C-alpha positions in Angstrom: 83.9 107.4 123.5 83.6 108.1 119.8 85.6 106.2 117.3 88.8 107.8 116.1 89.2 108.4 112.4 92.1 107.0 110.4 94.1 109.5 108.3 93.4 108.7 104.6 96.9 109.6 103.5 98.4 107.2 106.0 96.2 104.4 104.8 97.6 104.8 101.3 101.3 105.3 102.2 102.1 102.8 105.0 101.8 99.1 105.6 102.3 97.1 108.8 104.7 94.2 109.0 103.8 90.9 110.7 105.8 92.1 113.8 104.0 95.4 113.9 106.6 97.6 112.4 105.7 100.3 109.8 106.9 100.0 106.3 106.9 102.8 103.8 108.2 103.7 100.3 111.5 105.5 100.0 111.6 109.2 99.1 113.6 110.6 96.2 112.7 108.0 93.5 110.4 110.0 91.2 112.3 112.4 89.1 115.8 114.0 88.7 117.4 110.6 89.1 120.2 111.5 86.6 121.8 113.7 89.3 121.9 110.7 91.8 124.6 108.0 91.5 123.8 104.4 91.0 124.4 103.4 94.6 121.7 105.9 95.8 119.2 104.6 93.3 119.9 100.9 94.1 119.7 101.4 97.9 116.4 103.3 97.6 114.6 100.5 95.7 111.5 98.9 97.3 110.4 99.9 100.8 112.1 100.6 104.1 111.1 100.0 107.7 110.4 103.4 109.5 112.4 104.4 112.5 111.0 104.2 116.0 110.5 108.0 116.4 108.6 108.2 113.1 106.6 105.1 113.8 105.3 106.6 117.0 103.8 109.5 115.1 102.4 107.3 112.3 100.7 105.0 114.8 98.5 108.0 115.9 97.3 108.3 112.3 96.2 104.7 112.2 94.7 104.1 115.6 93.2 100.7 114.8 96.0 99.4 112.5 95.6 98.7 108.8 93.4 95.9 107.5 
């Protein structure tokens, strides 16, 4: 069998945690923040762990994990 290619976009956007979950940056933090309230901005700081249904799709993009 040939080797599977990793999607370049996924390499840049996702990280794996030690337990194997997928971590990603939160959307909606780049511009137009004046229209969002403070709670929204605070809660979207940093990264979030992806949900199980999203993780299943992302795992197909990184077949051999991330190094």
